[in-house]
The first five atom37 places (N, CA, C, CB, O) and aatype in JSON, in Angstrom:
{
  "aatype": [12, 2, 6, 5, 1, 0, 1, 6, 0, 6, 12, 1, 1, 1, 5, 10, 19, 0, 11, 9, 8, 10, 5, 1, 0, 5, 13, 7, 0, 5, 10, 6, 14, 19, 7, 1, 0, 12, 6, 16, 0, 3, 0, 7, 9, 1, 9, 19, 5, 1, 19, 1, 1, 8, 14, 7, 17, 19, 0, 7, 10, 0, 7, 19, 19, 10, 10, 7, 7, 10, 19, 14, 7, 10, 1, 1, 10, 10, 7, 1],
  "atom_mask": [
    [1, 1, 1, 1, 1],
    [1, 1, 1, 1, 1],
    [1, 1, 1, 1, 1],
    [1, 1, 1, 1, 1],
    [1, 1, 1, 1, 1],
    [1, 1, 1, 1, 1],
    [1, 1, 1, 1, 1],
    [1, 1, 1, 1, 1],
    [1, 1, 1, 1, 1],
    [1, 1, 1, 1, 1],
    [1, 1, 1, 1, 1],
    [1, 1, 1, 1, 1],
    [1, 1, 1, 1, 1],
    [1, 1, 1, 1, 1],
    [1, 1, 1, 1, 1],
    [1, 1, 1, 1, 1],
    [1, 1, 1, 1, 1],
    [1, 1, 1, 1, 1],
    [1, 1, 1, 1, 1],
    [1, 1, 1, 1, 1],
    [1, 1, 1, 1, 1],
    [1, 1, 1, 1, 1],
    [1, 1, 1, 1, 1],
    [1, 1, 1, 1, 1],
    [1, 1, 1, 1, 1],
    [1, 1, 1, 1, 1],
    [1, 1, 1, 1, 1],
    [1, 1, 1, 0, 1],
    [1, 1, 1, 1, 1],
    [1, 1, 1, 1, 1],
    [1, 1, 1, 1, 1],
    [1, 1, 1, 1, 1],
    [1, 1, 1, 1, 1],
    [1, 1, 1, 1, 1],
    [1, 1, 1, 0, 1],
    [1, 1, 1, 1, 1],
    [1, 1, 1, 1, 1],
    [1, 1, 1, 1, 1],
    [1, 1, 1, 1, 1],
    [1, 1, 1, 1, 1],
    [1, 1, 1, 1, 1],
    [1, 1, 1, 1, 1],
    [1, 1, 1, 1, 1],
    [1, 1, 1, 0, 1],
    [1, 1, 1, 1, 1],
    [1, 1, 1, 1, 1],
    [1, 1, 1, 1, 1],
    [1, 1, 1, 1, 1],
    [1, 1, 1, 1, 1],
    [1, 1, 1, 1, 1],
    [1, 1, 1, 1, 1],
    [1, 1, 1, 1, 1],
    [1, 1, 1, 1, 1],
    [1, 1, 1, 1, 1],
    [1, 1, 1, 1, 1],
    [1, 1, 1, 0, 1],
    [1, 1, 1, 1, 1],
    [1, 1, 1, 1, 1],
    [1, 1, 1, 1, 1],
    [1, 1, 1, 0, 1],
    [1, 1, 1, 1, 1],
    [1, 1, 1, 1, 1],
    [1, 1, 1, 0, 1],
    [1, 1, 1, 1, 1],
    [1, 1, 1, 1, 1],
    [1, 1, 1, 1, 1],
    [1, 1, 1, 1, 1],
    [1, 1, 1, 0, 1],
    [1, 1, 1, 0, 1],
    [1, 1, 1, 1, 1],
    [1, 1, 1, 1, 1],
    [1, 1, 1, 1, 1],
    [1, 1, 1, 0, 1],
    [1, 1, 1, 1, 1],
    [1, 1, 1, 1, 1],
    [1, 1, 1, 1, 1],
    [1, 1, 1, 1, 1],
    [1, 1, 1, 1, 1],
    [1, 1, 1, 0, 1],
    [1, 1, 1, 1, 1]
  ],
  "atom_positions": [
    [[-87.56, 42.81, 16.21], [-88.68, 42.5, 15.36], [-89.98, 43.13, 15.89], [-88.84, 40.99, 15.24], [-90.76, 43.7, 15.12]],
    [[-90.19, 43.03, 17.19], [-91.39, 43.61, 17.78], [-91.39, 45.13, 17.66], [-91.52, 43.22, 19.24], [-92.44, 45.73, 17.44]],
    [[-90.22, 45.74, 17.79], [-90.14, 47.2, 17.66], [-90.5, 47.63, 16.25], [-88.73, 47.71, 18.03], [-91.19, 48.63, 16.05]],
    [[-90.03, 46.88, 15.27], [-90.33, 47.18, 13.87], [-91.84, 47.07, 13.63], [-89.56, 46.21, 12.92], [-92.42, 47.94, 12.97]],
    [[-92.48, 46.05, 14.14], [-93.92, 45.86, 13.97], [-94.69, 46.96, 14.69], [-94.36, 44.47, 14.5], [-95.72, 47.43, 14.2]],
    [[-94.2, 47.37, 15.84], [-94.86, 48.44, 16.6], [-94.78, 49.76, 15.82], [-94.21, 48.59, 18.0], [-95.75, 50.5, 15.77]],
    [[-93.61, 50.04, 15.22], [-93.46, 51.26, 14.42], [-94.38, 51.23, 13.2], [-92.0, 51.45, 13.97], [-95.01, 52.23, 12.87]],
    [[-94.45, 50.07, 12.54], [-95.33, 49.93, 11.38], [-96.8, 50.1, 11.78], [-95.11, 48.57, 10.71], [-97.58, 50.73, 11.07]],
    [[-97.15, 49.52, 12.92], [-98.53, 49.64, 13.39], [-98.86, 51.09, 13.73], [-98.76, 48.74, 14.63], [-99.94, 51.57, 13.41]],
    [[-97.93, 51.78, 14.35], [-98.14, 53.19, 14.69], [-98.25, 54.03, 13.42], [-97.0, 53.71, 15.58], [-99.09, 54.94, 13.37]],
    [[-97.43, 53.76, 12.42], [-97.48, 54.5, 11.15], [-98.83, 54.23, 10.47], [-96.3, 54.1, 10.22], [-99.45, 55.16, 9.95]],
    [[-99.26, 52.99, 10.47], [-100.54, 52.64, 9.85], [-101.69, 53.32, 10.59], [-100.74, 51.1, 9.85], [-102.64, 53.81, 9.97]],
    [[-101.6, 53.36, 11.92], [-102.64, 54.02, 12.71], [-102.71, 55.5, 12.36], [-102.36, 53.84, 14.22], [-103.8, 56.04, 12.2]],
    [[-101.57, 56.17, 12.25], [-101.54, 57.59, 11.9], [-102.13, 57.83, 10.51], [-100.1, 58.14, 11.97], [-102.85, 58.8, 10.29]],
    [[-101.8, 56.94, 9.56], [-102.36, 57.06, 8.21], [-103.89, 56.93, 8.24], [-101.75, 55.99, 7.27], [-104.6, 57.68, 7.58]],
    [[-104.36, 55.97, 9.02], [-105.8, 55.76, 9.11], [-106.5, 56.96, 9.78], [-106.1, 54.48, 9.89], [-107.58, 57.37, 9.35]],
    [[-105.89, 57.5, 10.81], [-106.47, 58.67, 11.48], [-106.52, 59.86, 10.52], [-105.66, 59.03, 12.74], [-107.5, 60.59, 10.5]],
    [[-105.47, 60.06, 9.74], [-105.46, 61.14, 8.76], [-106.56, 60.92, 7.71], [-104.07, 61.25, 8.07], [-107.24, 61.86, 7.3]],
    [[-106.7, 59.68, 7.28], [-107.74, 59.35, 6.3], [-109.14, 59.61, 6.89], [-107.62, 57.87, 5.84], [-110.02, 60.11, 6.2]],
    [[-109.32, 59.27, 8.15], [-110.6, 59.5, 8.82], [-110.92, 60.99, 8.86], [-110.59, 58.91, 10.24], [-112.05, 61.39, 8.59]],
    [[-109.93, 61.81, 9.2], [-110.15, 63.26, 9.27], [-110.55, 63.81, 7.9], [-108.88, 63.98, 9.78], [-111.45, 64.64, 7.81]],
    [[-109.89, 63.34, 6.86], [-110.22, 63.78, 5.51], [-111.64, 63.37, 5.14], [-109.22, 63.22, 4.49], [-112.4, 64.16, 4.6]],
    [[-112.0, 62.12, 5.44], [-113.34, 61.63, 5.12], [-114.41, 62.4, 5.89], [-113.45, 60.14, 5.42], [-115.47, 62.7, 5.34]],
    [[-114.15, 62.71, 7.14], [-115.11, 63.48, 7.92], [-115.32, 64.87, 7.33], [-114.66, 63.6, 9.38], [-116.45, 65.37, 7.27]],
    [[-114.24, 65.49, 6.9], [-114.35, 66.82, 6.31], [-115.15, 66.76, 5.0], [-112.93, 67.42, 6.05], [-116.01, 67.61, 4.76]],
    [[-114.88, 65.76, 4.18], [-115.6, 65.61, 2.92], [-117.08, 65.32, 3.19], [-114.99, 64.48, 2.08], [-117.95, 65.88, 2.52]],
    [[-117.36, 64.47, 4.15], [-118.74, 64.12, 4.48], [-119.49, 65.36, 4.99], [-118.78, 63.0, 5.54], [-120.65, 65.58, 4.62]],
    [[-118.84, 66.14, 5.83], [-119.46, 67.36, 6.32], [-119.78, 68.33, 5.19], [0.0, 0.0, 0.0], [-120.83, 68.97, 5.2]],
    [[-118.89, 68.44, 4.22], [-119.12, 69.32, 3.07], [-120.3, 68.82, 2.24], [-117.85, 69.42, 2.2], [-121.07, 69.62, 1.71]],
    [[-120.43, 67.51, 2.12], [-121.54, 66.94, 1.36], [-122.87, 67.12, 2.08], [-121.3, 65.45, 1.1], [-123.91, 67.25, 1.44]],
    [[-122.85, 67.14, 3.4], [-124.09, 67.27, 4.17], [-124.57, 68.71, 4.31], [-123.89, 66.68, 5.54], [-125.71, 68.94, 4.69]],
    [[-123.73, 69.67, 4.01], [-124.1, 71.07, 4.18], [-125.38, 71.45, 3.43], [-122.97, 71.96, 3.74], [-126.27, 72.05, 4.03]],
    [[-125.51, 71.12, 2.13], [-126.76, 71.47, 1.44], [-127.97, 70.74, 2.04], [-126.64, 71.13, -0.04], [-129.06, 71.3, 2.1]],
    [[-127.77, 69.51, 2.46], [-128.86, 68.75, 3.07], [-129.28, 69.41, 4.37], [-128.44, 67.28, 3.31], [-130.47, 69.47, 4.69]],
    [[-128.31, 69.9, 5.12], [-128.61, 70.57, 6.37], [-129.47, 71.8, 6.17], [0.0, 0.0, 0.0], [-130.39, 72.04, 6.95]],
    [[-129.19, 72.57, 5.13], [-130.0, 73.75, 4.84], [-131.42, 73.35, 4.47], [-129.37, 74.57, 3.7], [-132.38, 73.99, 4.9]],
    [[-131.55, 72.31, 3.67], [-132.88, 71.83, 3.29], [-133.65, 71.34, 4.52], [-132.77, 70.71, 2.25], [-134.86, 71.57, 4.64]],
    [[-132.96, 70.68, 5.42], [-133.61, 70.2, 6.64], [-134.05, 71.37, 7.53], [-132.67, 69.26, 7.41], [-135.1, 71.31, 8.17]],
    [[-133.25, 72.43, 7.58], [-133.63, 73.61, 8.35], [-134.9, 74.23, 7.78], [-132.5, 74.64, 8.36], [-135.77, 74.66, 8.53]],
    [[-135.01, 74.27, 6.45], [-136.2, 74.8, 5.8], [-137.41, 73.93, 6.11], [-135.99, 74.9, 4.28], [-138.49, 74.44, 6.42]],
    [[-137.23, 72.62, 6.04], [-138.32, 71.7, 6.36], [-138.74, 71.85, 7.82], [-137.9, 70.25, 6.08], [-139.93, 71.84, 8.12]],
    [[-137.79, 71.99, 8.71], [-138.1, 72.18, 10.13], [-138.91, 73.46, 10.34], [-136.82, 72.22, 10.97], [-139.85, 73.48, 11.13]],
    [[-138.54, 74.52, 9.63], [-139.27, 75.78, 9.75], [-140.71, 75.59, 9.28], [-138.58, 76.91, 8.94], [-141.64, 76.1, 9.9]],
    [[-140.9, 74.87, 8.19], [-142.25, 74.59, 7.69], [-143.07, 73.79, 8.68], [0.0, 0.0, 0.0], [-144.25, 74.06, 8.89]],
    [[-142.43, 72.81, 9.3], [-143.13, 71.99, 10.3], [-143.52, 72.85, 11.5], [-142.23, 70.81, 10.76], [-144.62, 72.7, 12.03]],
    [[-142.63, 73.74, 11.93], [-142.95, 74.62, 13.06], [-144.14, 75.53, 12.73], [-141.73, 75.47, 13.45], [-144.99, 75.78, 13.59]],
    [[-144.21, 76.02, 11.49], [-145.32, 76.87, 11.09], [-146.63, 76.08, 11.12], [-145.08, 77.45, 9.67], [-147.64, 76.56, 11.64]],
    [[-146.6, 74.88, 10.58], [-147.81, 74.04, 10.57], [-148.25, 73.74, 11.99], [-147.55, 72.73, 9.8], [-149.44, 73.79, 12.3]],
    [[-147.3, 73.42, 12.87], [-147.65, 73.14, 14.26], [-148.27, 74.36, 14.93], [-146.42, 72.68, 15.04], [-149.23, 74.23, 15.69]],
    [[-147.73, 75.53, 14.66], [-148.27, 76.76, 15.27], [-149.68, 77.03, 14.76], [-147.35, 77.96, 14.96], [-150.55, 77.41, 15.53]],
    [[-149.91, 76.83, 13.47], [-151.24, 77.05, 12.9], [-152.23, 76.04, 13.5], [-151.21, 76.93, 11.35], [-153.38, 76.39, 13.78]],
    [[-151.8, 74.81, 13.68], [-152.68, 73.8, 14.27], [-153.04, 74.14, 15.71], [-152.03, 72.42, 14.21], [-154.13, 73.81, 16.18]],
    [[-152.14, 74.8, 16.42], [-152.42, 75.2, 17.81], [-153.34, 76.42, 17.87], [-151.11, 75.51, 18.54], [-153.97, 76.66, 18.89]],
    [[-153.42, 77.18, 16.77], [-154.22, 78.41, 16.74], [-155.15, 78.4, 15.52], [-153.31, 79.67, 16.72], [-154.93, 79.17, 14.58]],
    [[-156.18, 77.56, 15.52], [-157.06, 77.47, 14.34], [-157.82, 78.77, 14.09], [-158.06, 76.33, 14.51], [-158.26, 79.01, 12.97]],
    [[-157.97, 79.61, 15.1], [-158.65, 80.89, 14.9], [-157.92, 81.78, 13.92], [0.0, 0.0, 0.0], [-158.53, 82.58, 13.21]],
    [[-156.6, 81.64, 13.88], [-155.81, 82.42, 12.92], [-156.22, 82.08, 11.49], [-154.31, 82.17, 13.12], [-156.35, 82.96, 10.64]],
    [[-156.41, 80.79, 11.24], [-156.77, 80.36, 9.89], [-158.15, 80.9, 9.54], [-156.75, 78.8, 9.78], [-158.36, 81.4, 8.43]],
    [[-159.08, 80.79, 10.48], [-160.43, 81.3, 10.23], [-160.39, 82.82, 10.01], [-161.37, 80.96, 11.41], [-161.06, 83.34, 9.11]],
    [[-159.62, 83.52, 10.82], [-159.51, 84.97, 10.66], [-158.9, 85.36, 9.33], [0.0, 0.0, 0.0], [-159.37, 86.28, 8.66]],
    [[-157.85, 84.65, 8.94], [-157.2, 84.94, 7.66], [-158.15, 84.64, 6.51], [-155.91, 84.11, 7.51], [-158.24, 85.41, 5.55]],
    [[-158.88, 83.53, 6.61], [-159.84, 83.19, 5.55], [-160.92, 84.26, 5.47], [-160.48, 81.79, 5.81], [-161.34, 84.64, 4.38]],
    [[-161.36, 84.76, 6.63], [-162.37, 85.82, 6.64], [-161.85, 87.1, 6.0], [0.0, 0.0, 0.0], [-162.57, 87.75, 5.23]],
    [[-160.62, 87.45, 6.31], [-160.04, 88.66, 5.73], [-159.92, 88.52, 4.22], [-158.65, 88.95, 6.35], [-160.24, 89.44, 3.47]],
    [[-159.44, 87.35, 3.77], [-159.3, 87.13, 2.33], [-160.66, 87.17, 1.65], [-158.6, 85.77, 2.05], [-160.83, 87.78, 0.6]],
    [[-161.63, 86.51, 2.28], [-162.98, 86.49, 1.72], [-163.57, 87.89, 1.66], [-163.89, 85.58, 2.53], [-164.1, 88.31, 0.63]],
    [[-163.48, 88.62, 2.76], [-164.02, 89.98, 2.77], [-163.26, 90.89, 1.82], [-163.97, 90.55, 4.18], [-163.84, 91.76, 1.18]],
    [[-161.96, 90.68, 1.74], [-161.17, 91.49, 0.82], [-161.6, 91.25, -0.62], [0.0, 0.0, 0.0], [-161.56, 92.17, -1.43]],
    [[-162.0, 90.04, -0.93], [-162.48, 89.73, -2.28], [-163.9, 90.2, -2.5], [0.0, 0.0, 0.0], [-164.26, 90.6, -3.6]],
    [[-164.71, 90.16, -1.45], [-166.11, 90.53, -1.59], [-166.31, 92.04, -1.6], [-166.92, 89.92, -0.49], [-167.14, 92.55, -2.35]],
    [[-165.58, 92.74, -0.79], [-165.78, 94.19, -0.67], [-165.56, 94.9, -2.0], [-164.85, 94.76, 0.4], [-166.41, 95.7, -2.38]],
    [[-164.47, 94.65, -2.73], [-164.35, 95.32, -4.03], [-165.48, 94.93, -4.99], [-163.0, 94.99, -4.67], [-165.93, 95.76, -5.78]],
    [[-165.93, 93.68, -4.9], [-167.05, 93.26, -5.75], [-168.33, 93.99, -5.38], [0.0, 0.0, 0.0], [-169.1, 94.39, -6.25]],
    [[-168.56, 94.16, -4.08], [-169.74, 94.9, -3.63], [-169.66, 96.36, -4.05], [-169.9, 94.81, -2.1], [-170.67, 96.96, -4.42]],
    [[-168.48, 96.92, -3.99], [-168.31, 98.33, -4.39], [-168.67, 98.51, -5.86], [-166.85, 98.79, -4.13], [-169.3, 99.5, -6.24]],
    [[-168.27, 97.54, -6.69], [-168.6, 97.63, -8.12], [-170.1, 97.52, -8.32], [-167.87, 96.55, -8.92], [-170.67, 98.24, -9.14]],
    [[-170.75, 96.59, -7.57], [-172.19, 96.42, -7.71], [-172.95, 97.67, -7.29], [-172.65, 95.22, -6.9], [-173.98, 98.01, -7.87]],
    [[-172.46, 98.34, -6.29], [-173.11, 99.55, -5.79], [-172.73, 100.78, -6.59], [-172.76, 99.75, -4.34], [-173.28, 101.86, -6.37]],
    [[-171.81, 100.63, -7.52], [-171.41, 101.74, -8.37], [-170.49, 102.72, -7.69], [0.0, 0.0, 0.0], [-170.45, 103.89, -8.06]],
    [[-169.77, 102.28, -6.72], [-168.88, 103.21, -5.98], [-167.46, 102.97, -6.32], [-169.07, 103.07, -4.49], [-166.58, 103.66, -5.8]]
  ]
}
């Protein structure tokens, strides 16, 4: 009787382990798109952190954009 119960328990354990492997594979497949989105979000966070560490970059970029917009306007005013 004990041997029969042990065999049944072992069979049930193997079935559960197989089910776990299948569920893990399915879960991993479901998380793949989320993982890509998280990588994109992480990249955005890294960019923001880098800009916060180097505020001169923002000022320089703003100056370039401003001058780039003003210079063509000045050229038109001067007739060139």
